[in-house]
Each structure stands twice: as structure tokens, then as C-alpha cells.
N, C-alpha and C positions, 0 to 999 in steps of 0.2 A: 661628354668624355673628358673628365676634368685635367687629368694628366697622360703623359703619354707612357705608352706599354713598355715593360719591360724595365724601367727605369731609366731609357732612353732620354737625353737631354733634349730639351725643344729648340729648334732653330731660332734663331732671331726672327727670321721673316713671320715664324708661328706666333710668335710673342707679340709683336707689332701687328699682325692681322687679328689676334684675341682683343688687342686693347682697342682698335678702332671698331669691333665688333661691339665691345661693351659700351662705347661711346654711342652708339649707333651711325656710325661715319659712314657714308656712301663708298669709300674706296676699301673698305674691310673686304668684300670679296675678291678685290682683286690680289690683296696682297697674301690671302689665302692661295688662290691661283698660283701666283709665284712663288709660294713657299713650296706647293707640289712639284710646279717645275722643276725645280732647284734639287726637292727631297722627295722623290715620288715614293718612296717607301716609307714615308712617316704619314702614319695613320691617322692621327688626330686632325691632321690637315682635312683630311677627307671627312670626317663626321661633323666637324664645326662648320666647314663651308656646305655642307649638305643642311645641316640644320638653318645655316643663314639663309638658304634658297628654298626651302621647304613651300613658304606660302606663295611665291612668285614665279617660281620655275621649280614643280614638283617632278618633272622629267629629268631636269639636269640633277635634283638632288637623289634621284632613283639611281642615276647611273653612279654617282658619286658614292652613294652606299654599296652598290655592287663592287667597284672597285675597292671599297674598304672592307667590305666581307672577305675579297681575295685576298688581302694582306692579312687579314685576321687569323689567317691560317695557322701565323707564326704568333698568335695573341689571341687563345680560346676563351680567355674572359672577357673580350671584347666582343666577341660574337653575339651576345643574346641582345646586347644595347642596340648593337647596328641592327640586328634583324628585325627588332621590336619598330625602330625609326622607320623602316622599309615597309613595314607593314602597315603602319599610322599613314604612310603615304599612298600606299595602293587600296585600303579599305573602303574609301569613299568612292573609289572609281566605279564608272559603268561604261566600259568601253563601245565606240560603235562601230568599230572595225576591227578584223583581227590586228594584233599588234604582237611582234615574235619578243621584244623586248620585255613588254608587260609578261609575258609568258614565263621568260627567263628571271623577272622577279619574282612574280609569284611561287616559282620551284624554289628559288633561295629560300625564300620564307618557310613553303611548307615541307621543307627538308628538316629543320630547325625542329627537333622533338621537343625544345624548352618552350618554343613558342606557340601561344593558342590559335590553332589554325581557323576556328569558327568567323571570325570577324571578314576573314577573306573567301568564306564561301562563295556569297553574291557574285564578286568580282570574276571569280574563277569559273563559276558556271557559264556567266554572259559570256566569257571568250571562248569558253570551249563549243559552245552553241553557235558562235561567229565561225569559229574553226572549222567545224562539221556541221554544215546546215543540214545535212541528213543521217539517220542512222548508219554508223559502222564500226560496226562490234570489233572487226580485225584490226581496225586501226587504232581503236580505242584502247584494245588488250597491248597494242606497242607504245601508246602515247605514255610520257611518264607523267605528263600535266594530268590525265584522265584518270590515271591510276593514283596519284597524290591527291586528287580533289575526292575522290571516291572512298579513300582509304583514310584521310584524315579530316575531312569535312563533312558534317551534316548538309544535306541540300537545304537552301531556303528559297530557291527561286522557282515560282509557280511553272514556268516554262521548261524547267529541266527534269520535273518529276515523269511527264510522259517519257522522255529520253530514257531515262533512268529504267523507267518498267519495260521500253522497247529492248534496252539491252539486256536486261534479266531474262525476257523471252526469248531471244537470241541465243544467249548462252545455253540456257537449258535445253533449247531445241536441238543443239547442235553438240557433238562430242570432240570436236576440234582441239587437242591439247595445249596449241597455242593461243585458244582462248583462257586458258586456267589461271592467268595472271589477272584478268578482267574479272572472272569468277571469285577469285579470292578478293579483289577490292570490292566487288558488288556484295560481296559476305559482309566486308568490315561496314559500308555503308549502310545494310540491313541490320546490325547490330547497335549501330549509331542511333539509327531512328526508331530504335525498339520494335524493328520488323513491321514497318507501317504500312508497308505493300502488302497486298493480298497474294498468300502464298501460291506457288507454282509448282504444279505437279511435275516432278523430274523426267527427262526421258531416260534416264538411265536408273530407274527404280530397281529394275530388275536385276540389275549390279550392284548394291548397295555396299559391297566390299571394295569398290574401286576408289582410287584416290580422288578421280575425278569427279565421281558419283557425291563423295563427301563434300567436295568445294561447292558442288551446284547445290547440292542440300542446305549448306551453311549460309544459303543466302537468304533462308527461312527459319533459320533457328540455329543458336550458338552451338559449338561443335560438344558442350557439356550434356545437351540434352539430347545428342544425335545417338542411335546404336551404330556406331561404326568403330572400325580398327583405329589405333591412333596415326595421325596426319603427320607425316615427316615435313619437316620445315625446309623445304626445297627451294624456297625464295625468301626473303625479307619479309614481303607481303604475307607468305604462308605463315611465316613465324609470327608475324604480328598477329595474326588471326587465331593462331594457336594461343599465343600469351593472353590474347583478351578475351578470348569467347571460351577458352578451355582453362588456362593455368591462372589466371587471375578469378575466374568464377569459382574454381574449385577453392582457393585460398579464401576468398570471401564467404563460403559457405561453412568454412573451418572456423573460421573468427566469428560468424554469425551463431552459431552452436555454442561457442565458449563465451560469447559475450555478457559480461556481469549485468544483473538486472536491480533494478530497485524496487522490484515488488511487481506483482499481478497487475495487468491492467484491465479493471473491472468494468469500467464506464463503455455502454454500447457506443455511443459516440466515437470515444477513444480507440475502441475495436474496429469500428468501421475505417477509421482513417489509418488505422495500423496496417490492417488489410490491405488496402489500396497500395500503400508503400511497400510493405514487405514482396507483393509481386510486383511492382513497378517502382524500385528504387529513383529519386528524381532529386536533379539531375545527374547523368553520369558524365561529369565533366572530362576534359583530356588533359588540360593544362593547368595549374593552379594560377593565380595572378602573382605578376612579379612582387617580391619583395617591396617594401615601401617603408623602408624604417621609420618608427613614430614612437614618441613617448606618449602612451595613450594616457596616462595622468596628465601630462601637462597638456595634450587635447583636450582632455575634459573639463581643463581649468579654465579653459578660454570658452566655454558655452556662455551665452549671454544669460541664462539665469542661475548658473551654478553657485553653488555656496562652499567658495574655494575653501575657507577654512573647516568646512566638515569633510571633505573628502578623504578616505582612508589612505595611510600609507603605502606606497609600493612596497613589494609586488603585491598587483591585484589577483585575488581569486578571482575568476572568471568562469562563468556560465553560458554556454552557447545551447539557449533553450530550443529545442526542435531541430537540432543542429542539422539533419537530414544527413546527406552525403559528404558533409564535413568541408564543404569549399569557404564556410565564413570562418569556421574553428582554424582552419590551415592557413588563411589570408591572416587572421588574428595573431596566431603563432609565429610566423613569419615577418609582421609587422613591427610588434614587440615582444621580443625573445623573454622577458621578464615576467610575462602574464603565463598565471598557473590556469591551465584552462579545462576545463570538463563539457564534454559536449554529451548531451542529453537528447534521446529520440522514442519515438514508439517504435519503429521499426529495425529491426535486426539486420536488415538486408543493406538498409540503407548505411546504417552505422559501421558494417563490414566493410564495405565499400569506402568509407571515410577513415577506418583505420589502417587499411592496405595502403593507401596513398599517404597517409602522415607519415606512417613507417617508411616508406619509398623514399621520402624528403627528407628523414633523418629528425622526425616529430613524432618519434613514439612517445615522450612524456607526455603528451594530450592523453588523456584519462576520457573514453566513451563508455558509457551506460546505457543500456536501454532502460526506458521508463515513461511514466506519464507524466509529465511537469506538474500536474493537478495534485502528485502524489509527494511532490517536493516537501519538507520539513525542515527545520532548522537542525533537527537530527542530522540530515545530510551533509550538512555545514551552512556557513553563510559566504556570500560570494559578496566583493567589492564591486562587480563589474559583471551586468548580465545583458545578453542581448536576446532577442526574441523577433525573428525577421521573418515574416509571411507566416506564423504558427498561430498566434492567438485567434485570427479570423476562422480558424479551422476549428474552433473548440464549440462545444454545444452552448455554453454561456463564457463569450470571452472576458467578462469583469472577472469572473472567478477564476481565469488564469491569470489575469493582473493581480489580485490578490494573491493567489498563490506565490508568483515570483517575489512580488513586494514582501511576503513573509519569509523568504530568503535571502532579502537582499540587505546588507549592513546598512545600520545607519551611517549616512552620509554617501552611501554608494550610488552608483548609475545606472540607470536602464535604458537602453535603446530598444524600442518597439517599432515594427514597420506592418501598418495594416492596410487592407483594400481600402481604396476609395469609391464610395458609390457611384461619383460622377464619373470617374474614370472608366468604371465596369460596367456602362451603360450598354456597350456593344456585349459584352458576355452575358449581361442580364438578357437580350433579345434571342442570343444564340442558345441561352438556357430554355427560352420560351418555344423555340423552333424544334429544339432536343426532346420538350415534353410532348409537344403537338404529334411529333413523328413516332414519338415512342422508341427512341433509339439508345441502345443500350450496350456496354461492353465495347469489346474492339471492333465489332462489325458497325457498331453502332457510330464509333468515331470515325470510319472509313466512309459509312453513308454521309455524315455532315460535312467532311471534309471535301470528299466528291462534291456534294452541293455547294458547297462557299466556293471550290474551285472552279465551277462550270457560272459563276456569278459574272456579269459585267465589272470591269473594275471601278467604276463609280457607284457600284451597290454598298451600301455601309457595312454589309456584313463580311464583304472581300476584305476588309482592312485587317481582317483577323490574320490573313496572311502575312503580317508586316511582324506579327510576334513569332521569334523564335520557337515558341514553345508551339506552335501550329504545325512544326515540322519533326515531329516524333511522338510516337505513340503515348509515351509517358507525360510527354508535355503538354500533348493535346488534352489529354486525362486530366492533367492539373489544372490547366487553363479552362478548359470547359465543361467537363463531366467529374468534377471532382463530389464526393459523398457529402462534404458539408461547407458551407461558406458562408461568410457574415460581410457586409461593405457598411462603411463608415463616412461620415463628414467630420472636420477637424473638431468642432465642439461636442460631438458625442465622445471623441477619444479623450479630451480635456476633461469631460466629466467622469469619465471611466478614472484616469488620474487620479484626479481629487478624490472621489469614491474609495481609491485603494489606499489612499494617505500620502501620496506621491505628489511632489511639486514639478509642474512644467519646466523643463531648462534648456530646452533648444528644439527647434523644427530644422530637421537635417535637409532642408530644400536646396534645389539645385541651384547653380549661377544663375541660372536663366530665370527662374521664381523669386528668387531674390531680387532681381534687377526689376520684375514687375511690381514686387511689393514698393520697392522704394520708389518707383514710378509712381503710382497709384496715391499711397499714403505718405510720402515724404522720408527724408531719413530721420527724423524723430520720433516716427510711429516705431512702438513696442514692436520686436520681432517675435514677441510671444504672445499676441495677440488672436486667439483661435478665430473670434467673431470676422475679424479684419482679413484673415487669412480665408476663412469660407466665403467672405464676399469675393475676392479674389478669384478663388475656384470658379464659382457660379459664372464667371466671365471667361474663364479660361479651363474647361472641364479636364483638359489633359495635363492640367499641372501638376498632378501626383499621378501620372501616367503608372508608372511601377506600383508604387506604393505609398501612403503618408509615413514618414519615419519622423519620429520624436525622441528626444531625451527628456528624461524624467529624473528625478532625483529623491531620494529618501533622507527627510530630515532626521536632524539628531535624537528629536523628541517628538512625540505624536503632538 
């Protein structure tokens, strides 16, 4: 937080503390504390002291941030920054015993609707299991952390899944109205996971017109698909359930029907992929990434292999190819508002989710269109900047996709692609072999595979798949392990494809840790654009590109 809120003049103690902190002086913390003692309402001192203490005394930093959140009632613009700092301190925690302070800190973060709650899921689940060693549905219905965890997070802790299943069974077996808040929270958890757990026959099926029966049935299906009377928003949880599983879905279905199209999707492989995502849009994210103002053109000009003189002028016409549910397109729009963005995807359902969220964020100027990226041509326009993240490896011929995108990339334009690494996907291939051997298919096959993996000892290789967030939703697990079409690559293969499409490698978007390993292995003078060296390094570190292999490439001004 650079400046005091509301134009308030900083006290001299604060200026002195900040100067000491910037100089790395050991007395900085003491000066911040002196400032807080003399000016207890001065919000920036709490925040900057918390930042100073975050590494060596995270518990004290969390307490300071909680005080800052209280003070921020009069400075609402400061709350998101404070909540993100607090969440960053909580996310790595794995409590060994119940901690009431940690519970309060979790609740403060989960109550902030602008904050992505998912990174907090594991810590919240571990704390709840410590707080309640046995199933207690009545207590869970009253407990704010239980309700916030179920309603806001998607569970990612193996030990929590049977507890959630037990709570579901208890709620279905009882007609106690005191359990209605828990039923609503479990219904929201069900929606977030794509109804991952097997459906339960409700005890109130004989009274399908009751509100209580509707809440319990909503644990297994969205309200929009239930033959039930309108559900009154009798509490914030029920209001959220109505919005998320009825109002939002109705809006998305209308948007999907009206979505402009680039033409029919005739290719069999594209039709298969489209069918998967029409039925299961992925991912249904809750919160967009925080804005990170960046001049994209200036960023691209800093790539090691870029021809700066060839870069098109701003503003960049930008294509997000295979934009799915819009997370990347929205991130780009908030990162650099000068970008003129078009998002294209096979799935109308995914695009409708993207369009609804973009509009809710005031980004309605992003253009979304349904179509196959293989059908793009210069007649659709040329783009100065293209991204294709996690898309090309789902084509029948990925090289055809690279060439199609290169065909609509303006001369001098830049493209970022990200593709699955063959080495990093070794566990996924093992899972594919097991799925084929067992004949597992569809939703029941996904549940059977998950049950098999969750029953494995922790040291079993396939048990590591539970570390993926995708394992914890039906659509995510389908995308991770049951996709209808997938290719995997190594870096030299990708470099060959780029060359075959007439593109020049401009950068490898490796993590800081991967770049450190590269420089340790090959020295500071080694070219960071050498695919063979990166391939050698990945052979020694198979998880180097655990997500995907992301690369930058540029189209030359002349072939």
C-alpha cells in the first residue's frame, strides 16, 4: 500500500519506518510499532509492518492484517489488497491442532467475495477436521467456517471427501429445518465439483414441492434442472444457490443460444471435443485474477528472441484461441485495457460463462465467438497477438492448428502457445492405461477411477494425482484423465512445429525455478532459446513443465 487512504497525511514515524524498511534496517519494525502506538488508526502502518514480518513471524503478520481489515471499513478500496496478503500467509499453512485465530483469519478471507477462495480450501478443510473429529451435521449447520468452506471452496483434501459424503447422507436422512443451511452449502459444494459424489435418493422425494426437499435435491443437480417451484432466497446461502445454479445458468443458456458463430464445426475430432465441453464447461472459476497492470507490447519487446522493430504498433488486436470459460481473456483485458480482444472456442456453453463474467466485470467489449480455430482465415481479420493455452494438444493434428493460427497472425506479431509435456504427463499416461484396462467410461468411470486412486497408499505413484486441483471436480477430472483427444510433446518437437509453420522461437516462458536450474546447468551465457538444452534439463527434471510447456514465437515480416 503505497499511500495512506483518503488523502490522510502520513505521520513522521511512518515516513521514518518506511525509509528504514527500504534500507533494510533492523529498526524498521520497531519504528512501525511506534507509529501504530501513537497513531492506532493509521492503516498503512499495519499493512507495511505485516509485509515486513510475513517471512519471519507470519502469525504476527496475520494479526496485523486482521487489525488492518477492521480499520479498512472506512477505506474499502484497501480491503482487497489486505485480504490477498492475509490469504497468501494462510495458504501454505497445515495446522496440527485447532487454532481459533486461524479460523477467524480464514473466515475474514472467505467473506471477501473478490478474493479467489480456492487456495484456502486445503487449510480450511484441515482445520475443520481438527475442530470436529467426528461427523456432527447439526454443529456443521451452525458453524460459519463449515458453511463458508462448503459454499466458497471446492474440497481438495482426500480426508475431507468421506466427511462431506457423510454430511450429505445425514442431511438427506433428516427433515430437521435446522439442517437447511447445511443443505444449501452442500448444494453449492456439489455444483462447484460438478456433482462429483454419487447422487443420493432424498428421503423427501415423496414431497417434491417442499422447500426442504428442493434444497436436498439441489445437492445432486442444479436448480435449473429440477422440476421444483421457485426457491425463496430465505438466507444468503440460499440466495447464492439460486443465483449460481438457476439465475446464472439461465443467463448462460440464453447467451449460448445467441452466441455469434464463425461457421459449422465439421471436423469429427473438433465435434468430439466440442461435445465434451458443451456438457461440461471447464473450469467454472469463482473469482478472476487480480488486475496486474502491464504494457503487453513492452513486455513482448523484452523477450530474448524478439525482433522489436517488427512488432506491430499498439493497440494490439488480440486473439485468445480456445478461450474456454474466459479466464485468460479476462485476465488479459484487466492486465492491459488497450488490447482489443476476441475469444474463440468450440463450446457455446463455455463461451456463455465467459461472456457473463466479462460483462459482470465491466469488460463487455471483449468479443466472444463460437468456432473452430482451424477455420480461422485472414477474412476473419489478422491479430497482432495470439494466445493458445492448452488447446493445440487437443487437435487431431496440432501442426495444422499452429499453421492456422500463424495464418491469421500479423507479420511481426507474437503468439504464445502452451502444450502438454510428455515427461510431465507420465502419471496421466499410467492412468490412461488403467482406464483402458478397466473399461471405465463416463461419469461412473470417473468416479470408479477416483475411488481406486483414493484407496491407494500415499506412496503409490498414482496417488499423486490427488495433488492436482482437477482431480476434485467431475469436469476437471474428465479434462485431466478422460479427455477425448490428447497429444504430448517435448521441446524439440514443438520447436520443429513452429519452424514448419514459419514462426521464430522468441522465448520460453519457464518458471523462475526452471530458469535457475537452466543457468546452473549451462551457465549464464547459454542461449535461453536452445530447445535441446531445455530438453536435456527436462530429462533430469521431469516435472520442469508440470503444467504445460509455454513458448513465445514471432511471425517474421517476410517469409
